[in-house]
N, C-alpha and C positions, 0 to 999 in steps of 0.2 A: 807336645801332644797334638795329634792330628785325628780328626773325626770325619767320616764320610757317611751320609745318610741318604736313603731313597725310600719313596713311598708311592702307593697307588690306591685310588678309590675308583670302584667300578660298579655300575648299576646296570647289569644286563637286562633286568626286568624292573617294572615299576614296584614290584613287591619284594625285590631282592637287592641287597647292597653288600658288596664285598670290598675289603680293604686289606692292605698288607704293608709292612714297613721293614726295612733293614738298616742296621747301623754297625759301623766298624770304627773302633778307636784304638790308636796305638800311641804309646808314650815311651820316650827315651829320656833317661835322667843322666845327662852328660856330666862327666868328671866326678861321679859318685864312687867313692872307694868302698865305703861300708853303708849299706842301705839298699833301697830299691834301685834296680838297674833298668829294667824294662817292664812294660805292662801292655796287655792287649785285651780288648773286650769286644765281644760280638753280641748282638741282640737281634731278634726277629719277632714279628707278631703277625697274626692273621686273624681276621674276624669276619663274621657273616651275620646279617640281619634279614629275617624273612617275615613277611606279613601275609600269611595265607588268607586272612579275611580281616575286615575292618575291626579295629580296636584290639587286635591280637598280634603280639610281636614275639617272635622266637629269636634268640641270639646265641651265638657261640663265639668264644675267643680263645686264642692260644698265644702264650708269650714264652719266649726262650731267651736266656742271656747266659753268657759264659765269660769269666774273667780269668786271665792267667797273669801271675806276677812273678818275675824273676828278681831275686834279691841276694845280697851277700851279707853275711852276718859274722860277728866275732864275739865269742863268749868273753865276759869280764872275769878275769882270774882273781880270786880272793885268797891271799896267802894264809888267812886264818882258817880256811877250810881245806888246807892241804891234805889232811888226813882223810877227807871225804873222796878225794880223787885217787885212783890207782896211780902209783908213782910212774909206771911205765907209759901211761897215757895222758898225764896231766898236760903235756905240751899241746895236745889236740884241742884243749879247751880255749886256747888263745889264738889258734890258727884260723883265719877266716875261711868260711865255707859258703858255697852257693846252694840255693834252694829254690825250687819252683812250686808255687801254690796255685791251685786251680779251684774255682767255685763255679758251679753251674746251677741254673734254676729253670724249672718247667712249670708253667701254670696253665690249667685248663678251666674254662668257665662255660656253663650252659645255663640258660634261664629263659624266662618268659614274663611278659607283662600283658595282662588281660583286663580290659574294662568290660566286665561281664554284663553289667547293666548301666543305666545312666548314672547311678550314684555308687555302684559297687565295683571295686577293682581288686584284682588278685595278682600278686607278683611272687615269683619264686626263682631260686637259682641254686646250683650246685657248683662247687669249685674244688679243685685239687691242686696243691702246690707241693712240688718235690724239689729238694735241695740236696746237693752233694758237694762236699769239700774234700780235697785231697792235697797231699804234700809228699815230698820225696821220702821214701822209706817209712811211710806211715799209712795205716789202713784208712780207707775212706770213711768219712762221717756223713751219714744220710738222715734226712728227716722228711716226713710226709704229713701234710695237713689237709684234712677234708672238712669242708664246711657245707651246711645245708641251711637255707633261709627261705621261709614262707611267710607271707603277710597278706592279710585281708583288711581292706579299709572301706568305710562307708561315709559318704558325704551327705549331710542333711540338706534339706531345702535351703535356698539362698537366705531367706529371712526367718529367723526364729525369735519370738519374743522371750526375753529373760523371765524366769519364773518369779523372781522377787520384784522385778521392775518391768512390767509388760510393755511400757512405752519404749524400752531399749531393744533394738534389733541386733541379733547376733548373725553375722554373715560368714559364709565360708567355713562352717564348722565341720570337721572331719574326725572320725574316730577310727582307730585301727587296732588290730591284735595280730600277733605273729608268733612264730617259732623259729629259734635259731639254735644250731648245734655245731660244735667243732670237735674234731677228733685229731689228736696230734700223736705221731709215732716217731720215735728217734732211735736210730741205730748208731751208737757212738762207742767206739772201743775205749775211749778215755773214761767211760763210766763203768766199765766192767771191773769187778773186784771180787776176788776169791781169797778169803782169809787163810785158806789151807795151802795156798800156793805163794811162796815168798817171791816168785819171779813175775808177779802180775805186772801188766803194763798199765800205768796210770799217768795220764797227761803226757804221754810220749816218753816216759822215763821207765826203764826196766829195773 
């Protein structure tokens, strides 16, 4: 396996910071007859942070990665299940075959951090993660996840006497409240099922 990486950080302005990175990995599995033969992965990311005024930060990030795996498989033939295999095609179940699988992911994030007052801060972000998986002769499986996060926090003054024990000082007390939501959507042909159609595709089997 060989991996090459590169990255850059750049601040064109005092209030702006940019960064990016790239990575490439390639693997070869020598002398493998049945199993994984080759694999390759690429990933990239880019981010930006902007501070338009004191105590207010806006940030955005994007991540991408993709993996391809080439493999060779062989079905295990079970003579007790002969009746389940069409006689004219049973030999195909023990003949090795090759397959390429590919997974890709995209992630987007945007958010902010704001110290509204000396003791009050507000943070929030939105992110979307998209995933796609494919293989030879199979429809793609896709999913999307959206998340929302908002939080408000308040920091009390440095020294607070305890109610029951006034001589005890509580330091650094902070309380917070927030809201978080996640929405997940999946498009997966293996989950489709119609009882009226005997030729449904389920887990890749017709």
